[in-house]
TIMI-2910 file (N, C-alpha, C, CB; in pm, 1 decimal, decimal comma, always signed):
<rs>
+----------+----------+----------+----------+----------+----------+----------+----------+----------+----------+----------+----------+------+
!      n_x !      n_y !      n_z !     ca_x !     ca_y !     ca_z !      c_x !      c_y !      c_z !     cb_x !     cb_y !     cb_z ! resn !
+----------+----------+----------+----------+----------+----------+----------+----------+----------+----------+----------+----------+------+
!  +9684,6 !  +3917,1 ! +14314,6 !  +9800,5 !  +4001,6 ! +14333,8 !  +9873,5 !  +4012,3 ! +14199,7 !  +9894,2 !  +3945,1 ! +14446,0 !  Met !
!  +9915,9 !  +4131,5 ! +14167,0 !  +9989,2 !  +4155,7 ! +14042,7 ! +10130,9 !  +4198,7 ! +14078,3 !  +9918,1 !  +4264,0 ! +13954,6 !  Leu !
! +10228,4 !  +4131,7 ! +14018,9 ! +10369,1 !  +4166,0 ! +14039,4 ! +10420,4 !  +4235,6 ! +13914,9 ! +10454,5 !  +4039,6 ! +14071,6 !  Thr !
! +10486,8 !  +4348,3 ! +13936,1 ! +10539,9 !  +4433,4 ! +13829,4 ! +10692,0 !  +4434,1 ! +13844,5 ! +10479,8 !  +4580,6 ! +13835,9 !  His !
! +10762,1 !  +4388,1 ! +13740,6 ! +10908,2 !  +4380,2 ! +13742,7 ! +10962,8 !  +4470,4 ! +13632,6 ! +10957,6 !  +4232,5 ! +13724,0 !  Val !
! +11060,2 !  +4553,0 ! +13668,4 ! +11124,8 !  +4641,6 ! +13571,2 ! +11275,4 !  +4625,6 ! +13585,1 ! +11081,9 !  +4791,2 ! +13592,4 !  Val !
! +11341,6 !  +4600,9 ! +13472,6 ! +11487,6 !  +4599,2 ! +13468,1 ! +11531,5 !  +4724,2 ! +13394,3 ! +11542,7 !  +4468,9 ! +13398,7 !  Leu !
! +11628,8 !  +4793,9 ! +13449,7 ! +11675,6 !  +4919,3 ! +13391,1 ! +11826,2 !  +4912,8 ! +13367,1 ! +11640,5 !  +5039,0 ! +13482,6 !  Met !
! +11863,9 !  +4958,9 ! +13248,5 ! +12005,4 !  +4976,3 ! +13215,9 ! +12025,7 !  +5125,4 ! +13191,2 ! +12049,0 !  +4889,1 ! +13090,0 !  Arg !
! +12118,8 !  +5183,3 ! +13263,2 ! +12142,3 !  +5327,1 ! +13255,8 ! +12252,8 !  +5358,7 ! +13156,1 ! +12178,1 !  +5382,8 ! +13393,9 !  Phe !
! +12241,0 !  +5473,0 ! +13090,4 ! +12347,1 !  +5521,0 ! +13003,5 ! +12475,4 !  +5533,5 ! +13083,9 ! +12309,1 !  +5656,1 ! +12938,8 !  Thr !
! +12463,8 !  +5589,1 ! +13205,4 ! +12574,7 !  +5596,2 ! +13300,5 ! +12535,5 !  +5513,8 ! +13422,6 ! +12608,1 !  +5745,4 ! +13340,2 !  Asp !
! +12593,6 !  +5394,9 ! +13441,2 ! +12556,6 !  +5310,0 ! +13554,7 ! +12568,6 !  +5378,4 ! +13690,9 ! +12641,8 !  +5187,5 ! +13554,5 !  Pro !
! +12643,6 !  +5487,0 ! +13698,5 ! +12656,4 !  +5561,0 ! +13824,8 ! +12523,8 !  +5624,0 ! +13866,7 ! +12763,6 !  +5669,7 ! +13812,0 !  Ala !
! +12425,8 !  +5633,6 ! +13775,6 ! +12293,8 !  +5687,1 ! +13810,5 ! +12206,4 !  +5586,1 ! +13884,5 ! +12222,5 !  +5732,9 ! +13685,2 !  Asp !
! +12242,2 !  +5458,5 ! +13880,2 ! +12159,0 !  +5355,0 ! +13941,2 ! +12137,6 !  +5373,4 ! +14091,7 ! +12220,5 !  +5220,8 ! +13916,2 !  Ala !
! +12240,0 !  +5405,0 ! +14172,1 ! +12214,9 !  +5423,0 ! +14315,2 ! +12116,9 !  +5537,5 ! +14345,5 ! +12345,8 !  +5448,6 ! +14386,6 !  Pro !
! +12124,5 !  +5646,0 ! +14271,2 ! +12029,7 !  +5756,6 ! +14291,9 ! +11889,8 !  +5714,8 ! +14250,1 ! +12073,4 !  +5882,0 ! +14213,0 !  Glu !
! +11879,1 !  +5638,2 ! +14142,8 ! +11747,6 !  +5587,6 ! +14101,0 ! +11689,5 !  +5498,3 ! +14210,1 ! +11758,2 !  +5509,4 ! +13967,0 !  Ala !
! +11771,6 !  +5412,5 ! +14267,9 ! +11727,3 !  +5324,8 ! +14377,0 ! +11675,5 !  +5409,0 ! +14493,8 ! +11843,3 !  +5232,2 ! +14424,1 !  Lys !
! +11750,1 !  +5509,3 ! +14531,3 ! +11709,7 !  +5595,5 ! +14643,3 ! +11574,2 !  +5660,4 ! +14614,7 ! +11816,8 !  +5704,4 ! +14669,5 !  Arg !
! +11557,4 !  +5712,5 ! +14494,8 ! +11431,9 !  +5779,0 ! +14458,6 ! +11315,7 !  +5680,6 ! +14451,9 ! +11446,6 !  +5850,4 ! +14324,6 !  Arg !
! +11339,8 !  +5563,7 ! +14393,4 ! +11234,1 !  +5463,0 ! +14384,8 ! +11187,2 !  +5419,4 ! +14522,3 ! +11282,3 !  +5342,3 ! +14306,2 !  Leu !
! +11279,7 !  +5403,2 ! +14614,8 ! +11244,3 !  +5356,3 ! +14749,0 ! +11159,2 !  +5455,9 ! +14826,9 ! +11369,3 !  +5326,2 ! +14826,8 !  Glu !
! +11146,1 !  +5577,0 ! +14778,8 ! +11058,4 !  +5676,0 ! +14842,1 ! +10911,9 !  +5659,1 ! +14799,6 ! +11106,1 !  +5817,1 ! +14808,0 !  Gln !
! +10889,3 !  +5591,0 ! +14687,4 ! +10753,9 !  +5582,7 ! +14632,9 ! +10651,2 !  +5514,1 ! +14724,0 ! +10758,8 !  +5510,5 ! +14503,7 !  Leu !
! +10683,8 !  +5403,6 ! +14793,1 ! +10579,5 !  +5339,5 ! +14873,3 ! +10514,6 !  +5430,5 ! +14977,6 ! +10636,8 !  +5220,9 ! +14942,0 !  Pro !
! +10588,0 !  +5526,8 ! +15029,0 ! +10528,6 !  +5618,4 ! +15127,2 ! +10439,3 !  +5723,0 ! +15060,7 ! +10638,5 !  +5687,9 ! +15207,5 !  Ser !
! +10448,8 !  +5734,9 ! +14928,8 ! +10372,2 !  +5835,1 ! +14855,2 ! +10257,1 !  +5775,8 ! +14774,1 ! +10463,7 !  +5910,8 ! +14763,5 !  Leu !
! +10269,6 !  +5650,0 ! +14735,6 ! +10173,8 !  +5588,1 ! +14643,2 ! +10106,5 !  +5470,2 ! +14712,5 ! +10244,3 !  +5541,8 ! +14511,7 !  Val !
!  +9982,1 !  +5488,0 ! +14751,0 !  +9912,5 !  +5385,2 ! +14829,6 !  +9886,0 !  +5257,2 ! +14751,9 !  +9782,2 !  +5439,7 ! +14880,3 !  Arg !
!  +9892,6 !  +5262,2 ! +14619,5 !  +9866,7 !  +5143,5 ! +14537,8 !  +9981,2 !  +5042,7 ! +14539,8 !  +9839,3 !  +5184,7 ! +14395,8 !  Glu !
! +10093,6 !  +5079,0 ! +14600,0 ! +10207,4 !  +4986,8 ! +14612,2 ! +10189,4 !  +4905,6 ! +14739,8 ! +10344,5 !  +5064,1 ! +14613,5 !  Ile !
! +10170,9 !  +4774,7 ! +14724,0 ! +10160,7 !  +4684,9 ! +14840,1 ! +10299,2 !  +4657,4 ! +14898,2 ! +10091,9 !  +4551,8 ! +14800,5 !  Glu !
! +10397,7 !  +4636,8 ! +14809,4 ! +10535,8 !  +4615,8 ! +14852,8 ! +10628,3 !  +4651,5 ! +14737,9 ! +10559,2 !  +4468,8 ! +14899,5 !  Ser !
! +10752,7 !  +4678,3 ! +14772,7 ! +10852,7 !  +4715,0 ! +14672,0 ! +10988,4 !  +4659,5 ! +14713,9 ! +10859,7 !  +4870,0 ! +14653,6 !  Met !
! +11064,5 !  +4614,6 ! +14613,3 ! +11202,9 !  +4573,7 ! +14633,4 ! +11282,9 !  +4634,4 ! +14519,2 ! +11218,1 !  +4416,1 ! +14638,5 !  Cys !
! +11394,5 !  +4698,7 ! +14551,7 ! +11482,4 !  +4757,7 ! +14450,7 ! +11622,6 !  +4703,7 ! +14476,3 ! +11479,4 !  +4916,0 ! +14455,5 !  Val !
! +11681,4 !  +4644,4 ! +14373,4 ! +11816,1 !  +4590,1 ! +14386,8 ! +11906,5 !  +4640,1 ! +14276,4 ! +11812,8 !  +4438,5 ! +14386,4 !  Gly !
! +12033,8 !  +4658,2 ! +14312,0 ! +12135,7 !  +4698,8 ! +14215,2 ! +12218,3 !  +4576,8 ! +14174,7 ! +12227,3 !  +4810,3 ! +14274,0 !  Leu !
! +12254,9 !  +4570,3 ! +14048,6 ! +12336,8 !  +4460,8 ! +13998,3 ! +12473,2 !  +4460,6 ! +14067,5 ! +12353,7 !  +4471,6 ! +13845,4 !  Asp !
! +12520,3 !  +4342,1 ! +14102,1 ! +12650,9 !  +4331,2 ! +14167,3 ! +12753,9 !  +4258,8 ! +14081,7 ! +12636,4 !  +4259,9 ! +14299,0 !  Val !
! +12711,6 !  +4199,4 ! +13968,0 ! +12807,5 !  +4123,7 ! +13887,6 ! +12866,2 !  +4203,6 ! +13772,4 ! +12741,9 !  +4000,7 ! +13833,6 !  Thr !
! +12789,7 !  +4296,6 ! +13716,8 ! +12839,9 !  +4378,1 ! +13606,6 ! +12870,9 !  +4299,5 ! +13481,0 ! +12961,9 !  +4450,1 ! +13649,5 !  Gly !
! +12800,7 !  +4189,9 ! +13458,5 ! +12826,9 !  +4110,1 ! +13338,4 ! +12778,9 !  +4183,0 ! +13213,1 ! +12758,5 !  +3972,6 ! +13349,2 !  Ser !
! +12818,3 !  +4135,2 ! +13098,9 ! +12783,1 !  +4198,9 ! +12972,3 ! +12632,6 !  +4199,6 ! +12947,7 ! +12853,1 !  +4128,7 ! +12858,0 !  Ala !
! +12560,0 !  +4106,1 ! +13007,5 ! +12414,7 !  +4098,6 ! +12985,6 ! +12334,2 !  +4153,4 ! +13104,2 ! +12373,9 !  +3954,0 ! +12959,1 !  Val !
! +12403,1 !  +4203,4 ! +13205,2 ! +12335,5 !  +4254,9 ! +13324,6 ! +12266,0 !  +4387,8 ! +13298,1 ! +12435,0 !  +4271,1 ! +13438,4 !  Ser !
! +12155,1 !  +4406,8 ! +13365,3 ! +12093,8 !  +4538,4 ! +13377,4 ! +12144,7 !  +4596,7 ! +13508,8 ! +11934,7 !  +4531,0 ! +13373,2 !  Tyr !
! +12131,4 !  +4727,3 ! +13526,7 ! +12187,9 !  +4793,5 ! +13644,8 ! +12098,0 !  +4787,5 ! +13767,2 ! +12217,2 !  +4936,6 ! +13613,0 !  Asp !
! +11965,8 !  +4780,8 ! +13745,1 ! +11871,0 !  +4791,3 ! +13855,6 ! +11749,9 !  +4703,8 ! +13826,7 ! +11828,0 !  +4938,5 ! +13878,4 !  Leu !
! +11699,6 !  +4639,4 ! +13930,5 ! +11576,5 !  +4560,9 ! +13921,7 ! +11477,5 !  +4616,4 ! +14022,8 ! +11603,6 !  +4408,7 ! +13947,2 !  Cys !
! +11359,8 !  +4650,8 ! +13974,4 ! +11250,0 !  +4700,1 ! +14058,5 ! +11138,4 !  +4596,6 ! +14054,5 ! +11198,4 !  +4841,3 ! +14010,0 !  Leu !
! +11090,3 !  +4556,7 ! +14171,6 ! +10974,9 !  +4468,5 ! +14180,7 ! +10874,0 !  +4533,6 ! +14273,5 ! +11015,0 !  +4326,2 ! +14231,4 !  Thr !
! +10751,8 !  +4552,2 ! +14222,7 ! +10643,3 !  +4602,9 ! +14306,5 ! +10527,9 !  +4504,8 ! +14301,0 ! +10597,7 !  +4744,6 ! +14260,8 !  Thr !
! +10447,6 !  +4504,5 ! +14406,9 ! +10327,8 !  +4419,7 ! +14411,1 ! +10207,3 !  +4509,5 ! +14430,9 ! +10337,0 !  +4312,1 ! +14525,1 !  Arg !
! +10099,1 !  +4473,0 ! +14360,6 !  +9976,9 !  +4552,6 ! +14360,1 !  +9856,7 !  +4460,2 ! +14376,2 !  +9965,2 !  +4636,0 ! +14229,5 !  His !
!  +9753,6 !  +4508,9 ! +14442,7 !  +9635,2 !  +4427,8 ! +14471,5 !  +9560,9 !  +4386,7 ! +14345,3 !  +9541,7 !  +4503,6 ! +14562,8 !  Ala !
!  +9572,7 !  +4465,1 ! +14238,7 !  +9495,2 !  +4438,5 ! +14117,6 !  +9556,2 !  +4514,1 ! +13999,5 !  +9346,6 !  +4478,8 ! +14137,3 !  Ser !
!  +9504,2 !  +4485,1 ! +13882,0 !  +9546,4 !  +4559,6 ! +13763,0 !  +9509,1 !  +4706,8 ! +13777,4 !  +9482,2 !  +4500,0 ! +13635,0 !  Ala !
!  +9395,9 !  +4734,3 ! +13840,6 !  +9354,6 !  +4873,6 ! +13862,8 !  +9453,4 !  +4944,6 ! +13955,7 !  +9211,6 !  +4879,2 ! +13922,5 !  Ala !
!  +9502,9 !  +4873,7 ! +14056,5 !  +9601,0 !  +4933,6 ! +14147,4 !  +9732,0 !  +4960,8 ! +14074,2 !  +9626,0 !  +4841,6 ! +14268,7 !  Ala !
!  +9773,4 !  +4869,7 ! +13985,2 !  +9894,0 !  +4893,2 ! +13905,5 !  +9874,3 !  +5015,0 ! +13815,8 !  +9928,9 !  +4768,4 ! +13820,4 !  Leu !
!  +9757,8 !  +5027,1 ! +13756,2 !  +9728,5 !  +5143,9 ! +13672,2 !  +9731,6 !  +5271,6 ! +13755,2 !  +9591,1 !  +5128,6 ! +13603,6 !  Ala !
!  +9680,4 !  +5265,9 ! +13877,8 !  +9685,5 !  +5381,8 ! +13966,9 !  +9827,0 !  +5421,5 ! +14002,4 !  +9608,5 !  +5353,8 ! +14092,7 !  Gly !
!  +9912,2 !  +5322,2 ! +14024,1 ! +10055,0 !  +5346,6 ! +14050,3 ! +10120,5 !  +5414,2 ! +13930,0 ! +10128,2 !  +5213,8 ! +14083,3 !  Tyr !
! +10094,3 !  +5359,9 ! +13811,7 ! +10156,4 !  +5414,9 ! +13690,2 ! +10114,0 !  +5558,9 ! +13663,0 ! +10121,4 !  +5328,4 ! +13570,1 !  Arg !
!  +9991,0 !  +5592,1 ! +13698,5 !  +9941,5 !  +5727,8 ! +13670,2 !  +9960,6 !  +5824,4 ! +13786,5 !  +9795,0 !  +5722,3 ! +13634,1 !  Ser !
! +10010,4 !  +5776,4 ! +13899,3 ! +10028,0 !  +5862,3 ! +14017,3 ! +10131,1 !  +5972,0 ! +13987,4 ! +10072,5 !  +5777,8 ! +14140,8 !  His !
! +10105,1 !  +6095,4 ! +14029,9 ! +10198,1 !  +6205,7 ! +14002,3 ! +10341,6 !  +6180,4 ! +14050,5 ! +10146,5 !  +6331,2 ! +14066,5 !  Pro !
! +10358,8 !  +6114,0 ! +14163,4 ! +10494,9 !  +6086,5 ! +14213,3 ! +10567,1 !  +5988,9 ! +14121,0 ! +10490,0 !  +6029,4 ! +14357,4 !  Ala !
! +10496,2 !  +5889,9 ! +14070,5 ! +10555,7 !  +5794,2 ! +13977,3 ! +10588,2 !  +5862,1 ! +13844,7 ! +10461,1 !  +5674,8 ! +13954,4 !  His !
! +10498,4 !  +5944,4 ! +13797,0 ! +10520,6 !  +6014,9 ! +13670,9 ! +10640,1 !  +6111,1 ! +13680,9 ! +10393,8 !  +6092,0 ! +13630,6 !  Arg !
! +10652,3 !  +6180,2 ! +13794,2 ! +10766,1 !  +6271,4 ! +13813,7 ! +10897,1 !  +6193,9 ! +13815,6 ! +10750,0 !  +6351,5 ! +13944,8 !  Ala !
! +10898,7 !  +6079,1 ! +13881,5 ! +11019,2 !  +5997,2 ! +13883,6 ! +11051,0 !  +5947,6 ! +13743,0 ! +11002,7 !  +5878,3 ! +13980,4 !  Leu !
! +10949,4 !  +5911,1 ! +13666,6 ! +10970,6 !  +5870,1 ! +13528,0 ! +11034,0 !  +5980,3 ! +13445,0 ! +10839,6 !  +5828,1 ! +13465,4 !  Gly !
! +10992,9 !  +6104,2 ! +13471,0 ! +11052,7 !  +6218,0 ! +13399,7 ! +11202,0 !  +6229,4 ! +13430,2 ! +10980,9 !  +6349,2 ! +13437,8 !  Asp !
! +11241,3 !  +6195,9 ! +13553,2 ! +11383,3 !  +6199,0 ! +13590,6 ! +11457,7 !  +6079,2 ! +13529,1 ! +11398,7 !  +6198,5 ! +13745,6 !  Trp !
! +11393,1 !  +5961,7 ! +13530,2 ! +11457,9 !  +5839,5 ! +13484,2 ! +11478,0 !  +5832,7 ! +13332,7 ! +11377,8 !  +5722,0 ! +13528,2 !  Leu !
! +11373,0 !  +5861,9 ! +13256,6 ! +11374,8 !  +5836,9 ! +13112,0 ! +11499,6 !  +5888,0 ! +13040,4 ! +11255,0 !  +5899,4 ! +13049,9 !  Arg !
! +11544,5 !  +6011,4 ! +13063,8 ! +11663,1 !  +6057,3 ! +12990,4 ! +11791,7 !  +5984,4 ! +13030,5 ! +11681,3 !  +6205,6 ! +13012,0 !  Pro !
! +11790,2 !  +5913,4 ! +13141,0 ! +11909,6 !  +5844,8 ! +13190,1 ! +11915,2 !  +5697,7 ! +13147,8 ! +11915,2 !  +5854,3 ! +13340,9 !  Arg !
! +11804,9 !  +5647,3 ! +13092,0 ! +11797,1 !  +5505,3 ! +13060,1 ! +11847,5 !  +5475,0 ! +12919,6 ! +11654,8 !  +5456,9 ! +13075,0 !  Leu !
! +11929,7 !  +5370,0 ! +12911,0 ! +11971,1 !  +5315,8 ! +12782,1 ! +11871,3 !  +5210,4 ! +12736,2 ! +12113,4 !  +5256,0 ! +12790,6 !  Ala !
! +11809,7 !  +5139,8 ! +12832,7 ! +11714,2 !  +5034,6 ! +12801,7 ! +11630,7 !  +5004,5 ! +12925,7 ! +11786,5 !  +4907,0 ! +12751,6 !  Asp !
! +11511,6 !  +4950,7 ! +12900,4 ! +11422,1 !  +4912,5 ! +13010,4 ! +11332,6 !  +4801,3 ! +12959,0 ! +11336,9 !  +5035,0 ! +13062,5 !  Arg !
! +11309,5 !  +4701,3 ! +13042,3 ! +11214,9 !  +4594,6 ! +13009,9 ! +11124,9 !  +4573,2 ! +13131,0 ! +11289,1 !  +4461,7 ! +12970,1 !  Val !
! +11000,9 !  +4531,4 ! +13103,7 ! +10906,9 !  +4506,4 ! +13212,9 ! +10835,0 !  +4374,3 ! +13191,8 ! +10805,4 !  +4621,0 ! +13224,5 !  Thr !
! +10790,7 !  +4317,8 ! +13301,8 ! +10704,1 !  +4200,4 ! +13303,9 ! +10601,8 !  +4223,7 ! +13413,6 ! +10785,5 !  +4067,0 ! +13327,4 !  Val !
! +10475,9 !  +4199,3 ! +13382,7 ! +10368,6 !  +4206,6 ! +13482,1 ! +10301,6 !  +4069,5 ! +13484,1 ! +10264,4 !  +4322,4 ! +13448,8 !  Asp !
! +10293,1 !  +4009,4 ! +13603,2 ! +10231,6 !  +3877,8 ! +13609,9 ! +10143,2 !  +3866,1 ! +13732,3 ! +10337,9 !  +3768,9 ! +13611,1 !  Tyr !
! +10041,5 !  +3779,5 ! +13718,9 !  +9950,7 !  +3755,7 ! +13830,7 ! +10007,1 !  +3645,3 ! +13917,1 !  +9808,7 !  +3719,4 ! +13781,3 !  Glu !
!  +9983,7 !  +3662,2 ! +14046,5 ! +10033,0 !  +3565,9 ! +14143,6 !  +9924,2 !  +3545,9 ! +14247,9 ! +10167,1 !  +3613,7 ! +14209,3 !  Gln !
!  +9890,8 !  +3423,1 ! +14274,4 !  +9789,5 !  +3392,7 ! +14375,1 !  +9842,8 !  +3430,7 ! +14512,7 !  +9749,8 !  +3242,5 ! +14371,0 !  Ala !
!  +9753,4 !  +3474,7 ! +14600,0 !  +9792,8 !  +3508,3 ! +14737,4 !  +9857,7 !  +3387,4 ! +14801,3 !  +9670,8 !  +3555,3 ! +14821,5 !  Ala !
!  +9966,6 !  +3409,4 ! +14872,4 ! +10036,8 !  +3303,5 ! +14941,5 ! +10145,0 !  +3235,8 ! +14858,3 !  +9939,5 !  +3202,3 ! +14986,5 !  Gly !
! +10151,8 !  +3269,5 ! +14728,8 ! +10256,9 !  +3210,9 ! +14642,9 ! +10385,6 !  +3288,9 ! +14655,4 ! +10212,3 !  +3207,6 ! +14495,8 !  Asp !
+----------+----------+----------+----------+----------+----------+----------+----------+----------+----------+----------+----------+------+
</rs>
């Protein structure tokens, strides 16, 4: 199992709830997503990002399929101009962990 984590900081933090809404539509469109969790920051600290996205994928190939899926690419086109910063981590996790 591969876990994909993305932290996003928006130029205008008011865009984060709309990004969350749009991201949460992806699992019904992209079969390579095993599960998804999207959370908005609630503390607003100086080091906080605005949104955390976590997706799980059966394999690296499934993650690649998610990244290249037209629905994901279209959402990226909407997101990119609104982002001040973004960081990602992809890690393997044994089933049941």
